[in-house]
C-alpha positions in Angstrom: 3.7 191.0 196.0 2.6 188.4 193.5 -0.3 186.1 194.1 0.2 182.4 194.9 -1.7 181.4 191.7 0.8 183.2 189.6 3.8 181.4 191.0 5.8 179.3 188.4 5.8 175.7 189.4 7.7 174.2 186.4 4.8 173.8 183.9 5.0 176.8 181.5 1.7 176.1 179.7 -0.2 175.9 183.0 1.5 179.0 184.2 0.5 181.0 181.1 -3.1 179.8 181.5 -3.2 181.0 185.1 -1.6 184.3 184.3 -3.8 185.3 181.2 -6.8 183.1 181.4 -8.3 181.3 178.3 -10.3 184.0 176.6 -10.4 182.7 173.0 -6.7 182.4 173.0 -6.1 186.2 173.2 -3.5 187.7 175.4 -4.3 190.8 177.5 -1.6 193.4 177.5 -2.0 196.5 179.8 -0.8 199.9 178.6 1.4 201.8 181.0 1.6 205.7 180.7 5.0 207.0 179.6 5.2 209.4 182.6 4.9 206.6 185.0 7.0 204.1 182.9 10.3 204.8 184.8 8.7 204.6 188.2 6.8 201.5 187.4 10.0 199.9 186.1 11.7 200.7 189.4 8.8 199.3 191.3 8.1 195.8 192.3 9.8 193.3 189.9 7.2 190.7 190.6 4.3 193.0 189.5 5.9 194.0 186.2 6.8 190.4 185.5 3.2 189.4 186.0 1.9 192.1 183.7 4.4 191.5 180.8 3.6 188.6 178.5 6.2 185.8 178.4 7.4 183.9 175.3 6.4 180.2 175.2 9.3 177.7 175.2 9.6 174.0 174.8 9.1 171.9 177.9 12.3 170.8 179.5 12.9 167.1 179.6 14.5 166.4 182.9 15.2 162.7 182.0 17.5 163.6 178.9 21.1 162.6 179.3 23.8 165.2 178.6 25.9 164.9 175.4 29.5 163.6 175.8 31.4 166.1 173.5 34.8 164.6 174.3 33.8 161.2 173.1 32.4 162.5 169.9 35.6 164.5 169.1 37.8 161.5 169.8 35.8 159.3 167.4 35.9 161.9 164.7 39.7 162.3 165.0 40.2 158.5 164.8 38.0 158.2 161.8 39.8 161.1 160.1 43.2 159.5 160.7 42.1 156.1 159.4 40.6 157.7 156.3 43.8 159.7 155.7 45.9 156.5 156.1 43.7 154.7 153.6 44.1 157.5 151.1 47.9 157.5 151.5 48.1 153.7 151.0 45.8 153.8 147.9 47.6 156.8 146.5 51.0 154.9 146.7 49.8 151.6 145.1 50.7 151.1 141.5 49.7 148.4 139.0 52.2 146.9 136.6 50.4 145.9 133.3 51.6 143.7 130.5 53.8 145.4 127.9 55.1 148.1 130.2 57.8 148.8 132.8 57.2 150.7 136.1 60.4 152.6 137.0 60.6 153.6 140.7 62.6 156.8 141.4 63.7 158.1 144.8 64.7 161.7 145.0 65.1 161.6 141.2 67.4 158.5 141.2 66.2 155.2 139.8 66.2 152.6 142.5 64.4 149.7 140.7 61.9 148.8 138.0 59.2 146.3 137.8 58.4 144.3 134.6 56.2 141.5 136.0 52.4 142.2 136.0 50.9 142.8 139.4 50.2 145.2 142.3 53.1 147.0 144.0 53.6 149.8 146.5 56.1 152.7 146.7 57.2 154.7 149.7 54.9 157.7 150.2 56.1 161.2 149.5 59.7 159.9 148.7 59.3 157.7 145.7 57.7 158.3 142.3 56.8 156.0 139.5 57.4 156.4 135.7 55.8 154.2 133.0 57.8 152.9 130.0 56.5 150.5 127.3 58.2 147.1 127.0 56.6 146.0 123.6 58.0 146.8 120.2 57.7 150.4 119.1 57.6 152.0 115.6 59.3 155.3 115.1 58.6 157.2 111.8 61.7 159.3 111.1 61.8 162.7 109.4 62.9 162.8 105.7 66.6 163.5 105.3 68.7 164.5 102.2 71.8 162.3 101.7 74.5 162.2 99.0 75.5 158.9 97.3 78.9 157.8 96.1 78.3 159.2 92.6 77.4 162.6 94.1 73.6 162.2 93.7 71.4 163.9 96.2 68.5 161.8 97.4 65.8 162.1 100.0 65.5 159.1 102.4 62.2 158.3 104.1 62.5 155.4 106.5 61.1 153.9 109.8 62.6 152.1 112.7 61.3 149.2 114.9 62.8 149.3 118.4 62.2 148.5 122.1 63.3 149.4 125.6 65.6 146.8 127.1 66.9 148.5 130.3 64.6 151.2 131.8 67.1 152.1 134.5 69.8 152.9 131.9 67.3 154.8 129.7 66.1 157.1 132.6 69.7 157.6 133.9 71.3 158.4 130.6 68.5 159.7 128.3 66.0 161.1 130.9 62.9 160.5 128.8 61.6 158.3 126.0 61.5 161.1 123.5 65.2 161.9 124.2 66.2 158.3 123.5 64.2 158.4 120.2 66.0 161.6 119.2 69.5 160.2 119.9 68.5 157.0 118.1 67.4 159.0 115.0 70.8 160.8 115.0 72.6 157.5 115.1 70.5 156.1 112.3 71.1 159.0 109.9 74.8 159.0 110.7 75.0 155.3 109.7 72.9 156.0 106.6 75.1 158.7 105.4 78.1 156.4 105.8 76.5 153.6 103.9 75.0 155.7 101.0 78.3 157.5 100.7 79.8 154.2 99.6 76.9 153.1 97.3 76.1 154.4 93.9 72.6 155.7 93.1 71.9 153.1 90.4 72.6 150.3 92.9 70.0 151.7 95.3 67.2 152.1 92.8 67.9 149.0 90.8 65.0 146.6 91.5 66.7 143.4 90.3 70.0 144.0 92.0 69.0 146.3 94.8 71.4 146.6 97.8 68.8 148.0 100.2 68.6 144.8 102.1 72.3 144.8 102.8 72.3 148.5 103.7 69.4 147.9 106.2 71.3 145.1 107.9 74.5 147.1 108.2 72.8 150.2 109.4 70.9 148.2 112.1 74.2 146.7 113.3 76.0 150.0 113.4 73.2 151.8 115.2 73.1 149.2 117.9 76.8 149.5 118.4 76.5 153.3 118.9 73.5 152.8 121.3 75.3 150.2 123.3 78.4 152.4 123.7 76.1 155.2 124.9 74.2 152.9 127.2 70.7 154.2 126.4 69.0 151.0 127.4 67.2 150.5 124.0 67.7 148.1 121.1 67.0 148.7 117.4 65.3 145.7 115.8 65.2 146.8 112.2 65.8 149.9 110.1 63.8 150.0 106.8 64.0 152.5 103.9 60.4 153.2 102.9 61.0 155.5 100.0 63.9 157.2 98.1 63.2 160.3 96.1 65.1 163.1 94.3 65.1 166.7 95.3 62.9 168.8 93.1 65.7 171.0 91.8 67.8 167.9 90.7 65.2 165.7 89.1 65.6 166.9 85.5 69.3 166.7 85.4 69.3 163.3 87.1 66.7 162.1 84.6 68.8 163.4 81.7 71.9 161.6 83.0 70.0 158.4 83.6 68.7 158.5 80.0 72.3 159.0 78.6 73.6 156.3 80.8 70.9 153.9 79.7 71.5 154.8 76.0 75.3 154.1 76.4 74.4 150.8 78.1 72.1 149.9 75.2 74.7 150.8 72.7 77.2 148.6 74.6 74.7 145.7 74.4 74.2 146.3 70.7 78.0 146.3 70.0 78.5 143.2 72.1 75.6 141.6 70.2 77.1 142.5 66.8 80.5 141.1 67.9 78.9 137.9 69.0 77.0 137.7 65.7 80.1 138.1 63.6 82.0 135.6 65.7 79.1 133.1 65.4 79.0 133.6 61.6 82.7 133.1 61.2 82.6 130.0 63.4 79.7 128.6 61.4 81.4 129.3 58.0 84.6 127.7 59.3 82.7 124.6 60.4 80.9 124.5 57.0 84.1 124.6 55.1 85.5 121.9 57.2 82.4 119.8 56.7 82.5 120.3 52.9 86.2 119.6 52.7 85.7 116.4 54.6 82.7 115.4 52.5 84.6 116.1 49.2 87.5 114.1 50.4 85.3 111.2 51.3 83.5 111.5 48.0 86.8 111.6 46.1 87.9 108.5 47.9 84.7 106.7 47.2 84.7 107.8 43.6 88.3 106.6 43.1 87.4 103.3 44.7 84.4 103.0 42.4 86.5 103.8 39.3 89.1 101.3 40.3 86.4 98.8 40.8 84.8 99.6 37.5 88.2 99.5 35.7 88.8 96.1 37.2 85.4 94.9 36.0 86.1 96.3 32.5 89.4 94.7 32.3 88.0 91.4 33.4 85.2 91.7 30.8 87.4 93.0 28.0 90.1 90.4 28.5 87.8 87.7 27.4 87.4 89.1 23.8 90.0 91.6 22.8 88.7 92.2 19.3 85.3 93.1 20.6 86.9 95.4 23.1 88.8 97.1 20.3 85.6 97.5 18.2 83.7 98.8 21.3 86.4 101.3 22.1 86.5 102.5 18.4 82.7 103.0 18.4 82.8 104.9 21.7 85.4 107.1 20.3 83.3 107.8 17.2 80.4 108.7 19.4 82.4 111.3 21.2 84.2 112.7 18.2 81.7 112.6 15.4 78.8 115.1 15.5 76.1 116.3 13.1 78.5 118.8 11.3 81.7 116.8 11.8 83.9 116.4 8.7 86.5 113.6 8.8 89.1 113.1 6.1 90.5 109.6 6.2 92.3 107.4 3.6 90.1 105.2 1.6 92.1 102.1 2.4 92.0 102.7 6.2 90.0 100.2 8.3 87.9 103.0 9.6 86.8 104.0 6.0 86.4 100.5 5.0 84.2 99.9 8.1 82.1 102.9 7.3 81.8 102.0 3.6 80.9 98.4 4.5 84.0 97.0 2.8 85.4 95.6 6.1 83.9 92.4 7.2 
């Protein structure tokens, strides 16, 4: 039987103090012989419980309300659903920026594309979004060896400026942007082979009369026709040849041919120059002869007119004194016929001899 003072009345601390006392905080534990341990264990439960020390526990607060587990679980489920819905909405929002297209595909098929900047939303788990550029793009093409009309092998290095015009057609027919670039490059080299096959090498490298501009325009037009027929949804703005070069194995032979061609051209220019020179000289000589003949004719006419005028004057003068004219003409004849060593034999009774001897008065 247990004592009344050891009865538990709800206050655990007070019960421990009554049971063990307060001897410097030490607990008294009685030792029980092993032989009597079984018998003692089968004895009175109240006595053994009084002798065994009991662990201290926290005091029980009888005013504390019980936790409503069901309410907490419901709140957690609602919050989880709301958070998951927000994640799904945010994950399916997409932003269209400037200079780009957003292509929406449903089960792999293009249903629409957006080009205006802004915020849009796709259907979760069904639709996907692909981004394509809408601005001008530059594509550096690989070098290619092409033959000209005069069978010259040249290496072409060019670049292309292009853009996407119809994203739906591009995705449907080309699949990816890189596939469209590959097909565009094939079309460009096909057009270049056609154009260079109709053009000689000298016309391509000639700086003054280069035909590259016309080739670029024709190639651009031809490539756009091929792309439009294939419906790739792209447009080539310009095709530019950046550099033309010779294959290493053909450089020397081409240079030799170029030198001989230039020499023949130079010889042709020299021949043409000599012909023009001779033609000019002949023309000048002919003009000089004509000018001299004309001048001589005019001089002869003037001279004749002068002589006629002089003869008229002489006649007028000499008709006034015929004897004086006769004497003057005789003296003039003497002046021309008689020199320092002139010997004249004349009769002594001739007037001329009498004049010389002073007999004629």
